[in-house]
Backbone as numpy.savetxt, mean C-alpha at the origin, in Angstrom:
# Nx Ny Nz CAx CAy CAz Cx Cy Cz
8.53 -14.16 -27.25 7.75 -12.92 -27.36 8.68 -11.58 -27.45
8.36 -10.75 -28.30 9.06 -9.39 -28.31 8.29 -8.36 -27.50
9.05 -7.53 -26.72 8.38 -6.44 -25.97 9.31 -5.23 -26.28
8.58 -4.15 -26.15 9.26 -2.89 -26.12 9.89 -2.50 -24.78
11.22 -2.17 -24.66 11.62 -1.74 -23.29 11.93 -0.33 -23.30
11.39 0.30 -22.41 11.50 1.77 -22.37 12.16 2.45 -21.23
13.19 3.23 -21.39 13.95 3.85 -20.18 13.42 5.33 -20.34
13.27 5.94 -19.08 12.74 7.25 -18.94 13.68 8.12 -18.07
14.13 9.25 -18.51 14.95 10.06 -17.35 14.05 10.54 -16.43
12.71 10.64 -16.64 11.85 11.18 -15.47 11.65 9.91 -14.42
11.80 8.68 -14.91 11.66 7.55 -13.97 12.89 6.63 -13.93
14.10 7.26 -13.47 15.23 6.33 -13.72 15.30 5.07 -12.87
14.44 5.05 -11.84 14.35 3.81 -11.09 13.49 2.63 -11.61
12.94 2.87 -12.84 11.90 1.89 -13.37 12.58 1.46 -14.77
12.19 0.14 -15.11 12.36 -0.26 -16.41 10.92 -0.57 -16.90
10.52 -0.27 -18.12 9.04 -0.37 -18.48 9.04 -1.20 -19.80
8.24 -2.32 -19.63 8.12 -3.16 -20.92 6.65 -2.97 -21.35
6.53 -2.61 -22.74 5.26 -2.49 -23.39 4.91 -3.75 -24.04
3.57 -3.92 -24.24 2.96 -5.14 -24.82 3.47 -6.50 -24.27
3.60 -6.55 -22.93 3.98 -7.77 -22.17 2.76 -8.44 -21.95
2.85 -9.89 -22.11 1.60 -10.66 -21.89 1.51 -10.98 -20.41
0.19 -11.43 -20.06 0.09 -11.95 -18.65 0.91 -13.10 -18.34
1.18 -13.99 -19.33 2.13 -15.15 -19.12 3.55 -14.54 -18.78
3.98 -13.56 -19.47 5.33 -12.95 -19.17 5.40 -12.45 -17.78
4.21 -11.67 -17.40 4.25 -11.09 -16.04 4.28 -12.25 -15.00
3.62 -13.32 -15.18 3.61 -14.34 -14.14 5.05 -14.90 -14.10
5.67 -15.00 -15.32 7.12 -15.55 -15.35 8.01 -14.64 -14.56
7.81 -13.36 -14.55 8.67 -12.36 -13.74 8.32 -12.54 -12.30
7.18 -12.81 -12.00 6.87 -12.97 -10.48 7.53 -14.18 -10.06
7.63 -15.28 -10.89 8.40 -16.50 -10.55 9.73 -16.28 -10.31
10.29 -15.51 -11.29 11.65 -15.26 -11.26 12.12 -14.55 -10.06
11.33 -13.54 -9.55 11.69 -12.68 -8.46 11.03 -13.15 -7.11
10.54 -14.41 -7.13 9.75 -14.97 -5.98 10.50 -14.89 -4.63
11.79 -15.24 -4.74 12.59 -15.22 -3.49 13.37 -13.92 -3.30
13.14 -12.91 -4.08 13.83 -11.77 -3.96 12.85 -10.57 -3.78
13.33 -9.46 -3.12 12.65 -8.28 -2.93 12.35 -7.70 -4.34
11.15 -7.38 -4.70 10.96 -6.87 -5.96 9.80 -5.84 -5.84
9.43 -5.16 -6.90 8.39 -4.24 -6.95 7.86 -4.20 -8.47
6.95 -5.13 -8.89 6.40 -5.24 -10.21 5.11 -4.90 -10.38
4.80 -3.89 -11.21 3.37 -3.38 -11.55 3.09 -3.89 -13.01
1.80 -4.41 -13.29 1.34 -4.73 -14.33 -0.08 -4.25 -14.68
-0.20 -3.65 -15.91 -1.53 -3.03 -16.15 -1.80 -3.23 -17.78
-2.62 -4.29 -17.95 -3.01 -4.48 -19.32 -1.96 -4.31 -20.35
-0.83 -5.04 -20.15 0.21 -5.11 -21.13 1.55 -4.23 -20.81
1.31 -3.31 -19.81 2.42 -2.41 -19.57 3.01 -3.18 -18.14
4.23 -3.57 -18.17 5.01 -4.16 -17.05 6.15 -3.25 -16.64
6.19 -2.90 -15.39 7.09 -2.06 -14.82 7.87 -2.74 -13.61
9.21 -2.71 -13.91 10.03 -3.22 -12.82 10.63 -2.01 -12.05
10.25 -1.76 -10.77 10.99 -0.80 -10.00 12.10 -1.17 -9.06
12.99 -0.32 -9.00 14.13 -0.70 -8.15 13.88 -0.79 -6.77
14.17 -1.88 -6.05 13.83 -1.96 -4.65 14.94 -1.35 -3.80
14.53 -1.41 -2.50 15.53 -0.79 -1.42 15.86 0.65 -1.59
14.92 1.45 -2.03 15.23 2.80 -1.88 14.82 3.24 -0.63
15.85 3.75 0.13 15.88 3.83 1.76 14.51 4.75 2.12
14.31 5.82 1.48 13.27 6.71 1.94 11.89 5.97 1.79
11.69 5.25 0.76 10.49 4.54 0.41 10.31 3.42 1.59
11.40 2.70 1.83 11.34 1.62 2.82 11.15 2.20 4.21
11.77 3.36 4.50 11.64 4.01 5.73 10.20 4.46 6.05
9.52 5.19 5.05 8.20 5.59 5.14 7.21 4.37 5.29
7.46 3.38 4.49 6.66 2.24 4.49 6.63 1.50 5.84
7.70 1.50 6.56 7.86 0.80 7.70 7.14 1.49 8.83
7.43 2.82 8.84 6.94 3.55 10.07 5.38 3.78 9.99
4.88 3.90 8.61 3.36 3.88 8.32 2.71 2.65 8.73
3.39 1.62 8.42 2.92 0.19 8.73 2.79 -0.02 10.12
3.78 0.48 10.83 3.80 0.32 12.33 2.72 1.12 13.11
2.44 2.26 12.37 1.32 3.08 12.88 -0.05 2.36 12.77
-0.22 1.68 11.77 -1.54 0.88 11.44 -1.57 -0.20 12.53
-0.58 -0.90 12.80 -0.42 -1.94 13.83 -0.80 -1.27 15.21
-0.23 -0.22 15.57 -0.72 0.50 16.82 -2.09 0.98 16.81
-2.61 1.38 15.88 -4.11 1.49 15.72 -4.90 0.34 16.10
-4.61 -0.67 15.39 -5.31 -1.93 15.62 -5.13 -2.41 17.10
-4.07 -2.30 17.60 -3.81 -2.75 18.99 -4.48 -1.88 19.92
-4.57 -0.46 19.70 -5.28 0.31 20.65 -6.74 0.07 20.71
-7.30 -0.39 19.54 -8.62 -0.65 19.41 -8.98 -2.15 19.62
-7.83 -2.94 19.82 -7.97 -4.43 20.00 -8.78 -4.93 18.79
-8.55 -4.52 17.60 -9.14 -4.95 16.34 -8.26 -5.80 15.70
-8.94 -7.08 15.39 -8.01 -8.16 14.60 -7.76 -7.67 13.30
-6.48 -7.73 12.93 -6.01 -7.43 11.45 -5.15 -8.59 11.02
-5.12 -8.76 9.62 -4.12 -9.56 9.12 -3.06 -8.71 8.23
-1.77 -8.72 8.54 -0.94 -7.93 7.68 -0.69 -8.77 6.41
-0.69 -8.14 5.20 -0.38 -8.78 3.99 0.97 -8.21 3.49
1.57 -7.16 4.17 2.82 -6.73 3.72 2.92 -6.38 2.36
3.88 -6.91 1.51 4.12 -6.47 0.15 3.56 -7.68 -0.69
2.62 -8.19 -0.36 1.84 -9.35 -1.13 1.64 -8.93 -2.55
1.75 -9.84 -3.49 1.35 -9.66 -4.91 -0.18 -9.79 -5.06
-0.85 -8.65 -5.60 -2.22 -8.69 -5.75 -2.55 -8.64 -7.20
-3.17 -9.70 -7.74 -3.23 -9.81 -9.25 -4.59 -10.53 -9.61
-5.03 -10.19 -10.71 -6.37 -10.85 -11.23 -6.17 -10.82 -12.82
-6.22 -12.14 -13.33 -6.10 -12.38 -14.74 -7.32 -11.67 -15.44
-8.56 -11.67 -14.77 -9.79 -11.00 -15.47 -9.59 -9.60 -15.61
-8.74 -8.86 -14.79 -8.58 -7.40 -14.75 -7.28 -7.15 -15.68
-6.51 -8.14 -15.83 -5.15 -8.01 -16.57 -4.28 -6.98 -15.75
-4.43 -7.21 -14.54 -3.72 -6.13 -13.54 -3.13 -6.90 -12.43
-1.82 -6.34 -11.99 -1.21 -6.81 -10.82 -0.27 -5.87 -10.27
0.00 -5.91 -8.89 0.74 -5.01 -8.22 1.21 -5.58 -7.04
2.58 -5.28 -6.68 3.18 -5.65 -5.43 2.86 -4.55 -4.46
2.11 -4.85 -3.47 1.60 -3.81 -2.45 2.82 -3.26 -1.82
2.73 -1.97 -1.25 3.66 -1.36 -0.44 3.34 -1.95 1.01
2.09 -1.85 1.41 1.62 -2.39 2.69 0.13 -2.57 2.37
-0.32 -3.82 2.79 -1.83 -4.05 2.74 -2.26 -4.86 4.00
-3.48 -4.72 4.29 -4.06 -5.20 5.51 -5.56 -5.74 5.14
-5.88 -6.90 5.96 -7.22 -7.23 6.02 -7.84 -6.96 7.24
-8.82 -6.11 7.33 -9.44 -5.70 8.67 -10.99 -6.34 8.76
-11.88 -5.83 7.89 -13.08 -6.40 8.01 -13.25 -7.89 7.46
-12.28 -8.26 6.60 -12.15 -9.57 6.13 -11.03 -10.31 6.82
-10.49 -9.86 7.98 -9.44 -10.71 8.61 -9.71 -12.14 8.89
-10.95 -12.41 9.41 -11.26 -13.76 9.68 -11.34 -14.73 8.48
-11.60 -14.19 7.28 -11.72 -14.92 5.97 -10.14 -15.11 5.57
-9.36 -14.43 5.94 -7.80 -14.58 5.50 -6.94 -15.05 6.55
-7.36 -15.28 7.86 -6.56 -15.50 8.90 -5.62 -16.81 8.61
-5.98 -17.82 7.98 -5.20 -19.03 7.91 -4.55 -19.25 6.37
-4.82 -18.26 5.61 -4.47 -18.18 4.24 -2.92 -18.14 4.13
-2.35 -19.05 3.39 -1.01 -18.81 3.08 -0.65 -18.18 1.74
-1.59 -18.31 0.84 -1.54 -17.54 -0.40 -2.89 -16.79 -0.79
-2.83 -16.04 -1.58 -4.00 -15.16 -1.96 -4.39 -15.44 -3.43
-5.64 -15.63 -3.59 -6.11 -15.78 -4.92 -7.46 -14.91 -5.07
-7.27 -13.78 -5.64 -8.38 -12.65 -5.65 -9.53 -13.17 -6.52
-9.46 -14.29 -7.21 -10.66 -14.89 -7.87 -11.61 -15.31 -6.78
-11.16 -15.78 -5.74 -12.03 -16.25 -4.56 -11.89 -15.59 -3.28
-10.68 -14.89 -3.14 -10.42 -14.21 -1.78 -10.79 -12.75 -1.83
-11.18 -12.18 -0.77 -11.35 -10.69 -0.69 -10.12 -9.90 -0.79
-10.02 -8.84 -1.55 -8.83 -7.91 -1.70 -8.63 -7.36 -0.19
-7.45 -6.82 -0.03 -7.25 -6.20 1.25 -8.23 -5.20 1.34
-8.48 -4.91 2.69 -9.26 -3.65 3.09 -8.71 -2.42 3.10
-7.37 -2.49 3.31 -6.68 -1.20 3.32 -5.29 -1.47 2.78
-4.83 -0.52 1.87 -3.46 -0.57 1.42 -2.82 0.75 1.73
-1.54 0.79 1.82 -0.79 2.03 1.94 0.15 2.09 0.81
0.12 3.26 0.14 0.87 3.47 -1.03 1.95 4.57 -0.82
3.15 4.19 -0.78 4.23 5.20 -0.60 4.61 5.77 -1.90
4.32 7.00 -2.15 4.50 7.50 -3.40 5.59 8.53 -3.41
6.91 7.85 -3.20 8.17 8.71 -3.24 9.11 8.30 -4.51
8.64 7.26 -5.10 9.38 6.73 -6.36 8.70 7.02 -7.59
7.56 7.40 -7.48 6.77 7.97 -8.76 6.67 6.88 -9.92
5.97 5.74 -9.65 5.73 4.77 -10.63 5.09 5.29 -12.00
5.55 4.66 -13.06 5.01 4.79 -14.40 3.60 4.32 -14.52
3.48 3.15 -14.11 2.04 2.47 -14.10 1.35 3.07 -12.98
0.06 3.32 -13.34 -0.88 3.80 -12.39 -1.36 2.74 -11.29
-0.47 2.68 -10.25 -0.73 1.68 -9.20 -2.09 1.99 -8.39
-2.58 3.10 -8.25 -3.76 3.54 -7.67 -4.93 2.93 -8.53
-4.83 2.95 -9.75 -5.82 2.55 -10.66 -6.02 0.92 -10.66
-4.81 0.32 -10.38 -4.81 -1.12 -10.30 -5.37 -1.47 -8.96
-5.12 -0.82 -7.97 -5.84 -1.16 -6.60 -7.29 -1.06 -6.86
-7.89 0.00 -7.56 -9.33 0.20 -7.87 -9.81 -0.91 -8.58
-9.03 -1.24 -9.66 -9.68 -2.29 -10.47 -9.79 -3.70 -9.70
-8.88 -3.92 -8.70 -8.99 -5.10 -7.94 -10.11 -5.02 -6.71
-10.66 -3.88 -6.59 -11.76 -3.65 -5.57 -11.29 -3.36 -4.20
-10.03 -2.86 -3.97 -9.55 -2.43 -2.77 -10.53 -1.13 -2.29
-10.96 -1.22 -1.09 -12.02 -0.26 -0.62 -11.29 0.99 -0.01
-10.04 0.85 0.44 -9.45 2.01 1.04 -7.99 2.03 0.67
-7.52 3.22 0.61 -6.04 3.49 0.23 -5.60 4.70 0.97
-4.45 4.51 1.55 -3.73 5.72 2.17 -2.52 5.90 1.37
-2.30 7.23 0.93 -1.19 7.53 0.12 -0.31 8.54 0.87
1.05 8.22 0.97 1.92 8.96 1.65 3.06 9.51 0.53
2.84 10.86 0.56 3.82 11.58 -0.37 4.75 12.63 0.32
5.76 13.06 -0.12 6.53 14.06 0.31 6.19 15.34 -0.47
5.71 16.41 0.47 5.55 17.66 -0.26 6.36 18.59 0.32
7.27 19.24 -0.49 8.30 20.17 0.08 9.14 19.45 1.14
9.50 18.24 0.77 10.43 17.35 1.70 9.56 16.99 2.95
8.32 17.25 3.17 7.64 16.91 4.33 6.59 15.75 3.98
6.60 14.74 4.78 5.84 13.53 4.59 4.43 13.90 4.87
3.46 13.65 4.10 2.01 13.72 4.32 1.20 12.61 3.87
0.27 12.23 4.79 -0.76 11.07 4.46 -2.14 11.62 4.04
-2.67 11.07 2.92 -3.97 11.30 2.45 -4.77 9.99 2.48
-5.89 10.10 2.58 -6.87 8.79 2.56 -7.91 8.95 1.43
-8.14 7.71 0.62 -9.11 7.69 -0.31 -9.92 6.60 -0.04
-11.28 6.67 -0.39 -12.24 5.53 -0.45 -12.71 5.17 -1.89
-12.97 3.97 -2.02 -13.40 3.56 -3.50 -14.82 3.91 -3.60
-15.30 4.62 -4.64 -16.71 4.91 -4.84 -17.04 4.78 -6.32
-17.85 4.05 -6.73 -18.09 3.65 -8.07 -16.83 3.61 -8.93
-15.93 2.74 -8.43 -14.64 2.26 -9.01 -13.81 3.55 -9.17
-13.96 4.57 -8.52 -13.06 5.76 -8.49 -12.66 6.16 -7.15
-11.48 6.58 -6.89 -10.87 7.05 -5.69 -11.46 8.47 -5.24
-12.09 8.45 -4.00 -12.66 9.86 -3.53 -11.99 10.09 -2.17
-11.51 11.31 -2.01 -10.89 11.63 -0.68 -11.79 11.43 0.44
-11.31 10.87 1.50 -12.14 10.67 2.65 -11.37 11.21 3.88
-12.25 11.75 4.83 -11.64 12.24 6.04 -11.38 11.29 7.14
-12.25 10.24 7.26 -12.14 9.30 8.31 -11.96 8.02 7.63
-11.03 7.01 8.21 -10.67 5.75 7.76 -12.19 4.88 7.66
-12.20 4.03 6.62 -13.21 3.07 6.48 -12.93 1.96 7.37
-11.64 1.56 7.61 -11.32 0.24 8.35 -11.37 0.70 9.86
-11.07 2.01 10.22 -10.96 2.41 11.59 -11.76 3.71 11.57
-13.10 3.62 11.62 -14.08 4.84 11.48 -13.66 5.89 12.51
-13.15 5.62 13.71 -12.98 6.70 14.69 -11.70 7.49 14.21
-10.95 7.10 13.30 -9.67 7.73 12.95 -9.70 8.76 11.76
-9.50 10.03 12.20 -9.37 11.06 11.24 -7.90 10.92 10.68
-7.71 10.74 9.32 -6.35 10.45 8.87 -5.43 11.59 8.97
-6.11 12.85 9.01 -5.47 14.10 9.10 -4.72 14.15 10.47
-5.28 13.57 11.39 -4.66 13.51 12.79 -3.29 12.69 12.84
-3.08 11.94 11.74 -1.90 11.29 11.76 -0.71 12.09 11.33
-1.03 13.20 10.52 -0.14 13.90 9.92 1.01 14.59 10.75
0.68 15.05 11.91 1.70 15.59 12.85 2.83 14.48 13.13
2.38 13.29 13.23 3.42 12.22 13.40 4.10 11.75 12.16
3.26 11.68 10.94 4.00 11.33 9.74 4.95 12.38 9.32
4.77 13.62 9.57 5.66 14.69 9.18 6.97 14.57 9.86
7.06 13.88 10.97 8.30 13.67 11.73 9.12 12.63 11.18
8.61 11.79 10.08 9.37 10.74 9.58 10.66 11.31 8.75
11.73 10.88 9.06 12.97 11.44 8.57 13.50 12.71 9.29
12.86 13.08 10.31 13.26 14.14 10.99 13.63 13.83 12.50
12.66 12.99 13.09 12.96 12.49 14.53 13.18 10.98 14.44
13.71 10.49 15.53 13.97 8.93 15.48 12.65 8.12 15.54
12.62 7.07 14.97 11.38 6.33 14.85 10.75 6.04 16.05
11.53 5.64 16.99 11.10 5.21 18.43 10.36 6.38 19.04
10.82 7.53 19.00 10.11 8.63 19.56 8.80 8.83 18.83
8.75 8.92 17.51 7.48 9.13 16.76 6.45 8.01 17.17
6.87 6.89 17.09 5.83 5.69 17.37 5.51 5.73 18.85
6.37 6.02 19.90 6.15 6.20 21.12 5.00 7.34 21.34
5.26 8.33 20.82 4.34 9.58 20.92 2.98 9.29 20.36
3.04 8.45 19.16 1.75 8.11 18.47 0.97 7.17 19.47
1.58 6.22 19.88 0.83 5.35 20.86 0.36 5.95 21.99
0.91 6.98 22.48 0.45 7.66 23.76 -0.77 8.42 23.35
-0.67 9.05 22.15 -1.83 9.76 21.57 -3.03 8.81 21.29
-2.77 7.67 20.82 -3.86 6.69 20.46 -4.59 6.27 21.76
-3.86 6.19 22.87 -4.34 5.71 24.17 -5.47 6.69 24.57
-5.21 7.84 24.42 -6.18 8.98 24.76 -7.45 9.06 23.89
-7.25 8.78 22.49 -8.23 8.82 21.73 -9.13 7.53 21.90
-8.48 6.44 22.08 -9.15 5.01 22.31 -9.94 5.28 23.54
-9.46 5.81 24.61 -10.30 6.10 26.01 -11.39 6.96 25.73
-11.31 8.00 24.88 -12.34 8.87 24.72 -13.48 8.27 23.83
-13.22 7.31 23.09 -14.23 6.59 22.24 -15.13 5.64 23.15
-14.54 5.29 24.21 -15.33 4.36 25.18 -16.20 5.15 26.07
-16.03 6.55 26.12 -16.83 7.29 27.04 -18.20 7.64 26.37
């Protein structure tokens, strides 16, 4: 099979293959199965993104720890999907998540070792770290797979900021409160998110945990 390979100065961390088949995409997933990778596929366009960009991994880890702390404060069962590959042949789309979680559907996925989106529910929440600027529209892939909620962390003027979106009629709409954790105003996380790369992670997460305790206590009253 012949594919066009595209290099872009705007996206130096990516290699983009045009007219790639679903079979080729699955072969690439098998090739990188035991290695860290970030592969996006959308209806013939396959993108391989460079792994281990420190800022991306740092933001992903801290944001993921914050979700865990939220679930712990609420004693809400969740299943971490991490960077699981989410794909569906029927949609001709696939993406390696930055972070994903099953919350409402945790019990359905609790004992699963692999995911098959033909029969399994998609993650209830994904976190997308937009510091590498993918060529392929990753947000569109999440929407096509039916993920109901997405948090996007971007750097604006070098300051990290988190935004939340809910899926409505197959399109992403800004939301103020998390669908998975309705008590949570996502904007309230930004004072802590803005400290990523400024303060040490332990201080950020410790202060966030203390804040969550006060919020969780107030929801019980």
